[in-house]
C-alpha positions as CSV (number, residue, x, y, z in Angstrom):
1,M,134.3,82.4,73.6
2,T,131.3,80.8,72.0
3,R,127.8,82.2,72.2
4,E,126.7,79.4,74.7
5,E,129.7,80.1,76.9
6,F,128.9,83.8,76.9
7,R,125.2,83.0,77.8
8,A,126.5,80.9,80.7
9,D,128.6,83.8,81.9
10,L,125.6,86.1,81.7
11,A,123.6,83.7,84.0
12,Q,125.4,85.2,87.0
13,Y,124.0,88.6,86.4
14,T,120.6,89.9,87.6
15,V,118.2,91.6,85.3
16,S,119.1,95.1,86.6
17,E,122.8,94.3,86.1
18,L,122.1,93.3,82.5
19,Q,120.2,96.5,82.0
20,L,123.2,98.5,83.4
21,I,125.6,96.6,81.1
22,L,123.4,97.5,78.1
23,A,123.1,101.1,79.1
24,T,126.7,101.8,80.1
25,Q,129.2,99.3,78.6
26,A,128.5,99.3,74.9
27,D,132.2,100.1,74.2
28,V,133.4,97.0,76.3
29,Y,131.4,94.4,74.4
30,S,131.2,93.6,70.7
31,P,127.9,94.2,68.9
32,Q,127.3,90.4,68.8
33,E,127.8,90.2,72.5
34,M,125.5,93.2,73.1
35,E,122.8,91.3,71.0
36,V,123.2,88.2,73.2
37,I,122.8,90.4,76.3
38,R,119.6,91.9,74.8
39,E,118.3,88.5,74.0
40,E,119.1,87.2,77.5
41,L,117.5,90.2,79.1
42,D,114.3,89.8,76.9
43,A,114.2,86.1,77.8
44,R,114.5,86.8,81.5
45,R,111.8,89.5,81.4
46,E,109.4,87.1,79.7
47,Q,110.2,84.5,82.3
48,E,109.4,87.0,85.1
49,H,106.3,88.1,83.3
50,A,105.1,84.5,82.9
51,L,105.8,83.7,86.6
52,R,104.1,86.9,87.7
53,K,101.1,86.1,85.6
54,K,101.0,82.5,86.9
55,N,101.1,83.7,90.5
56,D,98.5,86.4,89.9
57,T,95.1,85.2,91.0
58,N,91.9,87.1,90.7
59,D,90.7,87.2,94.2
60,T,88.2,90.0,93.8
61,L,85.1,87.8,93.9
62,P,86.0,85.8,97.0
63,C,86.9,89.0,98.9
64,V,83.7,90.8,97.9
65,L,81.7,87.7,99.0
66,S,83.7,87.8,102.3
67,L,82.7,91.4,102.8
68,L,79.0,90.9,102.0
69,L,78.6,87.5,103.6
70,P,81.2,87.1,106.4
71,V,80.2,83.5,107.3
72,I,80.6,82.4,103.7
73,G,83.8,84.4,103.6
74,L,85.2,82.4,106.5
75,I,84.4,79.2,104.7
76,I,86.0,80.4,101.5
77,A,89.1,81.5,103.5
78,A,89.4,78.1,105.1
79,I,89.2,76.4,101.7
80,F,91.9,78.7,100.2
81,L,94.1,78.4,103.3
82,S,94.0,74.6,103.2
83,N,95.5,74.7,99.6
84,H,99.3,74.4,99.4
85,D,99.7,77.0,96.6
86,P,101.1,80.3,98.0
87,A,98.9,82.4,95.7
88,N,95.8,80.6,97.0
89,Q,96.9,81.0,100.6
90,K,97.4,84.7,100.0
91,T,93.8,84.9,98.7
92,G,92.6,82.9,101.8
93,K,94.3,85.4,104.1
94,R,92.7,88.3,102.2
95,C,89.3,86.6,102.5
96,L,89.8,86.1,106.2
97,V,90.7,89.7,106.8
98,S,87.7,90.8,104.7
99,A,85.4,88.6,106.6
100,F,86.6,89.9,110.0
101,V,86.4,93.5,108.9
102,S,82.9,92.8,107.7
103,L,81.9,91.2,111.0
104,I,83.2,94.2,112.9
105,L,81.4,96.6,110.6
106,F,78.1,94.6,110.8
107,S,78.3,94.4,114.6
108,Y,79.0,98.1,114.8
109,L,76.0,98.9,112.6
110,L,73.7,96.5,114.5
111,S,74.7,98.0,117.8
112,G,73.4,101.4,116.7
113,G,76.8,103.0,116.1
114,I,78.2,105.5,118.5
115,S,75.7,107.4,120.6
116,F,76.5,110.2,123.0
């Protein structure tokens, strides 16, 4: 079996399965095959890391603005929600929740809080 054929066979396994193979089946595979498994595992981890980094947006500023200025937060939420990128839509939902929480807190504070 060539190196490329072996890599093609490894494509059917998940990252956790490849980790299990590395940890428990060293006596089944040759050292060259174990090296290919390590390389495949490292490549997949880098792909997952790059994908996670791409999808990770910094939504701290929009959420803080939504908390401090709920009307502007609603506008920001509408802008983010109208985007078709799932990460931006997630940020829009967070801004929307922050704006509503802020509106509830501001209305509570303006009403004088709870009085007995």
